[in-house]
N, C-alpha and C positions, 0 to 999 in steps of 0.2 A: 592794200596789198599785204598788211600785216594779217588780216582776218583770212585771206586767201592762203598764206602761207600756214597759219595755224590750222585752216581747213582741211589741208592736204596732209599736215603733220599728223593729225587724229586719225586719218585712216591709216598713215603708213605704221605709227606706232600700232594701233590697235590689229593690222594685218600681222605685223612682226610677232607679236603676241600670239595670235590664233594659230600661226605656222611655226611658233616655237615648240611644237611636239616633236619636231626632228630633234630636239635635245632632251627628250622625255619629260618635257615642261609644261606644265598646264597655264591657261591664262591666269594670272594672279586675280585672287579675289578682290572684289570691291564693292563700294555700297550698291552700285547699279547692277552687278551681276547676283547678288543673294538678296534673300528674305530680311527685311530690317532686323527682325529679331528670330534669327535662327533658334530652333528649339534646342534643347540639350541632348546629347547623344544617349540612346537608349542603352540600358544594362543588358546587351544581349550576349554577353561573356560570360554571365552568372552560371554557376554548375545546375542541372536539372531541366533546362529548357528542353523541348523538342527542337529538332533542327529545323523545321518548318517555322517555329516561332522565331528562332535565332534569325532566319533569313528574312522573315518578313519585317522585323525590327532594323536590319539593317536598309531595306527598301524604304522603310518610313523615314529613317535619319536622312537619307541621300534625298528625298523629295522634300524634306525640310530644308536642307542646305547643300544644293549639288555642288558647290565651288569646288570641293574637293575631288570630284570624279569627272576624270575626263571625259567619260564616255556618256554622261548623264544628259545629254544634249536636251532631250524632251524637256527636262526639269530645268535646265539652265535658260531654254526659251522662256520658259514660264516666269522665272526669277527676272529675266531681264524686263518682259512684257509688264510685270507687277510694278516693278521700279519705276519705269517710265524713262522718257527721253531726257537726259540733261539739258540744262538751260544753255550753257555755253556752247557755241557754235563746235569748237573744235572736239570737247567732249561728246557731243552727239554724234558726230561723224563718228568716232571711235565707237560710239555705242552701235550705231547701226552696222559697222563692219562686224564686229562681234556677234550682234544678233543675227545677221545674215549668215555669218559662218555656222553658227549653231543650229539655224532654221535648216541649212543644207545638211549639215551633219546629222539632223533628227529625222530626216527623210522629209521635211516641210520644203520640197525643192521649187515649188511655184512659188512660195511667200519669199525665198531667198533670191530668187532670180527678179522678182520684182523691186525688191531693195537693193539688189546689186545693180540694176539696171538705172535706178534712180541714182545712186551715187556714181555711176560711171558719167551720166549725163552733166551732173553738177561739177564733178572734177573736170570734165573734157572743156567746159565752160570758164574754169576758173584756173587751171594750172596749164603748164607747157606740155605739149604732145609727149615730150619725153620723160616727165615726172615719173619716178618710181611707183608713187601710190596709185595713178591711174593705170599703170602696169598690171599691178598687183590685183587690183579691183578686176581689171579683165579677165586675168587669168582666173580668178575665182568663178568669175561668171562662165567662162567657157565651160570650167568643169561642172559648173551646175547644170548647164543645157546638156551636157553629155550624159550627167547624172540622171536627168530627167529622162533622156531617150532611153536608158537602161530600165527605169522603172517602168515606163509605157509600154517598152518592148519586151524586154528580156526577164522582166518579171511578170507584168500584168498578161503578158502574152508569151509565155514561157514555154520554151520548146527543147528539144534534144540538142539542136545546134546553138542554142543561145550562148553568146559570149565564149565561143571557143575560136581561137585565133588559128589560122586567119578566118573572120567571119564568112559564112557563106548559107546558102539554103535558107532554111528557116530561122538562121541566126541574123539575117538581114533585119533592117528595122522598117516595120509596116507604119507607124508613126514616124515621118521623116523629119518633121519640122525641128524638133530639138537637136538633132545632128546637123541640118542645115545652119541652125542659129551656131552651134558651137563651131562649125566651119569658118563661118563668116569672121567670129570672134578671133579663132586661133590665127586665122590669115591677118587678120588686123596687128595681131601681138606680134607675128613674125614679120611683118613689114618693117618694123622697128626693130625686133631682136631676133635675126635670122639665125643667130647661132643657139637659140634656146631649144635644147633637144627635147625637153619635155614638151613644149608646145608643139614641136615638129612631130613626135610620137603620136600625141593626142590627136593632131590633125590627121594623120593617116588612119588612125581608128575610127574617127567620125567618117572619114571616106569609106572605109570598109562598111560600117553600118548601113551607108547608103548604096551598097553594092556598085560603088564607083573606083574603089582601088584595084590596081595602081594608076591606072592611066588617068583618072580624074584629078590626082593629086597634082598640083603645081611642080614642074620637074625640079626647082631647087630645093623643094621641102620632101620630095619623095623619099620614102625608103623602099629600096629594091625589093619585090617580091622574093627575090633569089636567097634574101638573107633569112627569110622565114622558113626556108625548104628544109627538109630533113635529111639525114645523113644515111637513112636506111628506111623501108617500109615493111612493117610486119602485118599490116592491116589496120583497119581503123576500129579503136574502140567506140561503142555506142551508148550513150547516156539513156537508161533505159527508168530512171528515176520518175520522170513523168508519167510513163505508160502504167508503172507499178503503184503510184501514189505516195511513193516515199521521197518526193521532192519537198520535202518539209522546209518550211522557211524560217530562218533563223539567223542569228549573229555568228560570229567566230564562236568556234570550239571544238572538242574533240570528235572522234568517231572510231566507233567499234563494230566489227563483223565477226561474230562467232557464234556458237549454240549456247543461246542464253536459257533456253527452256528444256533443253535435254532430250529434243527430239530428233537429233541426228543433222538437222540443216542449219543453214548459218542465218541468224537475225542480224539486225540492225539497231544501233543505239547511237544517239547524238547527244552533246551538251551543247549550251549556248551561254557566253559570258555576260549576257544581259541581265541586269537586275532582275527583271521579270521574265527572262528566258526560261522557259522549262527544259526538263531532260524530255526526251524522246524516244521510244522503244517500238520498234516496228517488228512483229512475229512473222516470221516465214512460214506460211501454211503448208509449203511443200507442194503446191499446185500451180506455181506462177502468180499467186497472189501473195501480198502482204496486209497485215492488219495491224492499225494503230492501237497499241496494248497500252500507251503512256501511262493513264488514269488507272486502268484496272492493275497495272503493275506496281502502283503505291507510289508513283514519281510526282504526283502533284505536290505543288508548294516547296518541292526541292531543285529552286531555280538554279540555274547558272553552271558557272564553271567552263574557264577557257580550255581546260584539259580533263580526258577521260579515259580511261582503260580497264581492263577486266584481268581477274585472277582469282583462283579458287584459294583464298586465305587460309581458309578453315578445312580443307581437305575432305568436304563431304560430297564432292562429285560435282558440284553446281559453280558456275562461274559469278564470281561478285563483281561490283563495279566501284571504282573508286573516282571520286570527282573532285579537282584542284580548284581554288578559286583565290582570288585577289590580285592576281597578276596583274603588273602594269601600273597598279594604284598606290604603290609606297605605302605610307602610313593609312591612307584611305582603304588599303587593301586586307586589313587585318580581319580576313574573312575566314570562317571556318571551312575545313575541307570536309568531305563526307565519304564515309565508307559504307556501301549499300550491300547488306547480306541477301543472297539470293535463296529463296525457299525451295528451289529445284524446279519450279514452274514458271518461271519468268515473272515472279512477283519479288519486290524488294524492300527490305527494312533498313533505316538509318540507324546502325549500331556505333557510329563514332565515338560518342563518348563513352558507351559501356567498353568498348575495345581499347580506350586510352588513347585515343588518336585524336582527341580535339585540342586543337591549338590554334591560336590566331596570328597567322603572318600572311603576307602576300606570297602565293605558291603559283610558280609556272609547271612545275613536274613532279610526278611521283612515279618511281620505278620499282617494280617487284623481283626480289630474286633472294635464294637461299645462301646467305654469306657464310653459314656456320655449318652448313650440311648436315641438319639436324633432320630435315624432313619437312620443314615448314617454312612459307614464304615470308620474309622480311621485306622490309619497305624503306626505301630512301626518298625522303620529302625534300625536294630542291626549291628554297626560298629566296627571296630577292632582298639583297641588302646592296644599296646604291653606293657607289664610291664616288665621293664629292671631288674628286680629282679628275674623274672621267665626266662626270655629270654634276656641276658644281651647285645648279639650281633645278630642281626638280621635285614635283610632286608637294609644292608646298615648302619645300626644304628653304630655309632662309640662308643667306650668304653668311659663310663662316660656320654654319652649323654641321657638325658630323653626321656622319651615317647613323641611322636608328638601326641597330642591330637585329637582323632576323635570321638566326644561325639555322642552317640545315638540319635535317632531323633524320635518325637512323631507328626506326622501329623495330627491335627484334621481336618476332613471333613468339609467344610464349607457350604455344600448343593449346592453350584453353580458350582461346578465343580473344585473348588480350595481346597487348603489346607494351613494351617496354622502350622509351627513347633512350640508345645508348650512344647517341652521335658523338658526345664529347669524350666518353672513354674510349671509342673506337677511333678517334681523330677525322671524324667526318662532320663535325659541326662549323662547315664551310659559310665564311662570311664574304659571299660575292652576290651579284646579280644574276643567278642561276637561271639559265633559261633551257637547259637540257642536260640529261643524264643517262647513262647506260651501263648496265652489268655486262661482263665478259670475261672469260678465263684467257687473258691474253698471253700467258706463259705456260699455259697446259699443265698447269701443277695442281689442277683439281679443285680450286679454289677460285670463285669468281671475284673479280677485280671491278673497280667503280671508276667511270670516266664522267667528268662534270663539265659541261660548256657553259661558260661565262660570256655575256653580253658586255663587253668593254673591260676586260682583264685576260690575264693567263687563264687558259684551260687547265685541268687538273686530272692527273690519273692517279689514282690511288691502288697502291699493291696491297692485296689481302696477305698480312703476315702470318694469318691463323692465331691460334690462342698464345698467350704467353703462360708462364708458370703457373699464373693464379686462374687460369682459364677465361681470360679477358681478351676477346678478338681486338687485332690492332690493324689499321692501314697507314701505309706510309706513301707519302706523295712523290711520285716520281715523274712528275709530267716533263719537266725540262729535259731530264737525263735520259728519258725515251723519245723524246723529240717531237710531242704531240701538243705543245701548249698554244698552238695557233689553230684558226684565226683568231685575232683579238676581240673582234665584233661577231660571235658566233651564235648559233641558236640551237636546232634540234641535232641528235647524234645517234649513232647506233654503232655497234660491232657487227660484222659479218664476213664471210669468207670470201671474199669476190674473185678470188683466183683459184678456189679450190686445191689449197695446198695444206690443208689441216691446221692452219694458223688463223686466229680471228684478227682481221683487219678491222680499221676504224674509219668512218665517214663523220666530217664534222661540217656542217652547213653554216654558210656565210650567212649574216643579216646585213652587214654593212653598217659604216659610221653612222651617228644619229644625225649629225649636220649634214649629211650628204644626201642629195637629191638622189632617191635610188631610181626614179624614171629616167633620169639624167644618165645615170651610170649605165643602166640597163642599155640605153640606145647606144652610148658611146662604144659599149663592148661589142654591139651588134654591127654597129660600123667599122669596126677595127680601129677605133680611136682610143688613145691612152685612157686608163680608168684608175681612180684612186681606190676603188674598192676593193674588198677581199674577193674570193671565190670559193667554192666547197674545197677542203682538204681531205683528200683522200690518202690516208696513211696505210701503207701496205707493213704486214709485221715481218720483221725479218727473221724471227724465230729465236733471237737471241735478247729478249727484253727490250728491244729497240724497233723504231718504226723509220721508214723511209716516206716522205711525202712526194706521192706521184698524180696528183689531182690535174695539173696542168699538162703534163706530159700524157696522161690518158684521156685527155679531151674536157676535162671539167674545167675549163680555162676562163670563164667569163663570170661577172658577178650574177648571182640567183636571187638574193634578198629572200632567203627560206625562212619559213615558220613551221607549217605542217611539213610532214614528209614520210615516206617510208620506201620499203624494198621489198622486192617479189621477183617473180619469172615471168615477163610479159609474155614470152612466146615459147616457154616449155623447154629451152635449150640446154638447161641445168645450170645457166650462169644468172646470178643475181643482179637485177636491173634497178633502176632508182627512179623516184618518182618524187621531185622537190616541189612544193605548195607556196606561193608567193601570197604572204598574208599581210604586206604594208599596209597600215590604215587609211592611208590618206588615198582621196578619191582619184586623183592623178596618177596614182600607181596603178594601171590597169596594165599588169604585167602578166605574161602567162606562166602558170605551171609548167614546170619543165621535167620531160621524159628522157631518160639516158638508157639507152640498150647496152649492156655488157657483151662486148664482142669476144668472147673465148677469153675474158681477161685480158687481152692485148689492149684495150681501150672502151672508151663509151662513146657510142653514136647516139647524136640528139635525134628522137623521133617525135618530138612534140607535134609538130603539125600533122605528119603522116597517121600518125596514132590518133587525132583527134583528142588530145589530153592537153591542149594548150588553154586552159580556162583562164580568162582575165579578170574573174572576181577575185576576193580573197579566199585564198585557200588556206585551210588549217588542218584539222586532223585528217589522216588518211590510212586507210585500212584495206590491206590487200587479202582476199579470200575467194574460194569456189563458190559463188552464192547459189549458181544454178547447177552444181554437181556433175559438171561435164568433164572435168579433169584439168581446167585452167583457171588461172586467178583472176577474178575481177577487181575492181578498184573503187572504194566508197570513198568521197570527198566531201568534207564539211565546208561548204564554200559560205561565205558571210564574213564581214568585218567587224572590227571591235566598237565602232561608233553607233549609236543607237539606230539611226536609220539606215545602216548598211546591212540590211537582212536580204539573204539570197537564198533560192531554192538549192538544196543538196542534191549531188549527183551520185549516180551509181553506174559506173562503166563497165559493159559487159564485154568480156574478151572475145576477139573475133575469131580466136583458135587457130589451129594448125594441126598438122598430122604427126607433131612429135608424141612420144610417150610420156607417160607420166605414171606417177603413184601417190596415194594420199596416206599418210599413216598417223593415227591418231593413238598417241601415247598416253599411259595410265601409269603414274607411279604408286607403288605401295608402301616400300620404305622411303624412296624419294617423296616430293611433294606430288600431291595426286595429279596436278595439271602437267608434272612433268618438265615445268619451267626451268631452262639452264641445262637440258640434257642435250649430248652432242651426238651426233648421227654420222656416220661415214657409211656411204654407200659404194658398191662394188658392181659395176655394170659392165656388160658387154657391148660392143658396138662393132659395125663392120670394120672400122680401123684400128679395134683392139680394144683392151682393157682401159676403163676409165674410172675415177674415183670423185665423188662428190659429197660436201661437207654442209652440214647444217646445224642450226642451234635452235631449240624450241624458245621461241618468246613472241611477244607483240611486235617486233621490230623496233621502229624509231621511237624517240622519246617524246613523238608528239602523232602518236597514231596507235591503232589498236588491231593489227593482224591478227588473222584467226591463229589459234595456238595449234590447230592441227598442221601437220607438215604436207604441203601440197607441193611436190617435188616433180619438176620438169626433168626429163630423162634424155631428150634429143632423139638421135636415132638408135637407141638402145635396144638390143635384140633379146637381152635378158637381165635380170637381177640377180647376181650371184650371191649376195649377202648384203645384210644391212646390220652394223654394228652399233649399240647403243653403249653411251658411257652415261649412266645416270648420275646426278648429283649425289655425291658422297664416294664416287669412285666405282661402283659395282659395273661390271660389263655386261654386255648380253649379246649375242649373235643368232640372227634368224638367216637362215640359207634358203636360196632359190625362191624369191618370192614373186607372185605374178605380176606382170605388166598391167597398166591401165585399170587398177583395181584401188578400193580404199580398204584399208586393215587396220584391225586395233591391236597393239603392241602392249602388254602388261608385263610390268617389271615382276620377274620370277617365273613367268609362265614361257613355256619352251614353244608354244605354238602362237602363230599368228591368226588372229580370228577376223574372218570376213565380215565386213562393215557395209552392208548393199542397200544403198539407197538410189532409186532410179533417177536419172538426171530431170531437173526440173525446166519446164518448158516457160522461159522468163523472155518477156519482150516480145513484140511482134516481129516479124522480117523486116529489114531494113527497106 
């Protein structure tokens, strides 16, 4: 009996360790996890190395010793197998549990299932049916079966409907055996744990995959179909990525939709955080086709990065790219970021070190803005410093060890292609687990301020005080006073004017507490049960340097567990809508991305299901833009998870269109930065019910997305545009009167005339 107890304890301990990522903590290294004699770390931080050499050296180090990298599951499996199974039965069972977990998350799903089935059989023969270790093995086995179904159907037989909630049409599984096995396993689990909401949700997903939801789901476990229904219907977006060949398969990363080659249409770019995950660039050929130019663009060898965005940092008229690396990896994430300069034809060169931006910190986010109004874009880089009181053991950090400081950086653009880090001088050397940041002029004083979103601590709002007597620009932290320090566990964020009153409001997306089961919390919210998690916070700007939180009142009232996100105008009604992407890395977190339509500033209506935007794979970078130049905004979605085996094809959702009017404005600064980032727009339009004003700000949107910088503005039922007023960074105002509807125009700073920018609509995607 003692051996049986140790046998089960080995499983329980191992599974507790592999599931401890919920506390941001990897399985601790042991002799059985890593090579017996790991090689010394390469000196990839020394000056003068090409970025490709640095990144290759990091990869070699991880291959030699993967114990510190949560997501290097393929290398971890190899290390387990090289070490061999321990002789002690309890240790052996723990070894097998860890091996199966890493096989599953490495994409070696059938091997994981084989190991887990053997473990289930042995445990069932040796422990009581209610034993926790048996339940945990079955839970992992059920997840593995459902993941195998995703691989053999959603990936290998990928279609436009794949993994869109509720599953339908070509999204139903043709290879049904994995989902059948998942159903059987989840029903076994629920027979003993009927209150387990995660198992209940996954059972409903498995029945959906089989085309047997809702009627086929046993009534006690059924989640009513009505709970997935939308509040409104604006038409269904269609994923055209498979038709266009841009359904590139990769891990979690960023997304950019913008004109990267200067030919007037919008191109696509993706990053992937995997150590061997390349950057991808697809050129829009302007005729309904895209071409993969990743290698020709000079991106080969520039792997990875969870974050990607675009900006014209050198004012040469070309959009450059910035890649942030090392997020979630703690001390193992001291990876260099990359600034990629564009030659104007869609070819990029890494100029990070020459530009003075080479540093070595785990970085989630970097946002561009001209904080000193000198006409050059500056860069805030949000790095991750762990708070041991929030996460006492994480990323190999020992008990009692203080956090390793990774201060955030503020790089002032010198105007000569180089930057200088002035974070300490400016008061922006934030020490926190930074997951989002946004520039915005919340007090309309002509100087942009900075909001910083923190996972596990108070969020911060830094008011731009301008220069002191010595010419040093300073920021004061006013988050508590302004009322914007929540939620405590937050992620991506942005400023936008959701109610069109001329004052920048603030959206802060929730991610949830690390020890909390995110799927369980989502289902609890769906069922109207109490939840412990946060929800998105929508702060309405009162216009007096303070905000009121209205998210729950306006319909953002359940946990969303957001990573990637962005905003745009789904239906061209002139009110800015919200798209939140759920990127929680666990395979049981099959949670839909969430789409919320702005109902004229009165509230937000969920349209996830009716719009066909409820992807249940891992959503990360989101970008809005008019990819087919027909006057409405389409959506680029970087789907794919953090773990090595959690790759997925990217999605490009084509807008169904409507009869509302629109205008697209391409702004070009001369005294202000060339890309016009930070320029404020006020549109005066006439409608059948009277005059109306709309407000916009030029930028890429969310801190985890890359919207087109051109202003694609829905005008609702407008009959005329009486005026567009611009306030450029630096304070210069400009007014353009009587602009045409349904046109694309270029507005240059200092030029009195709006220039037509005519490109024919692009025929993208076959008819549904």
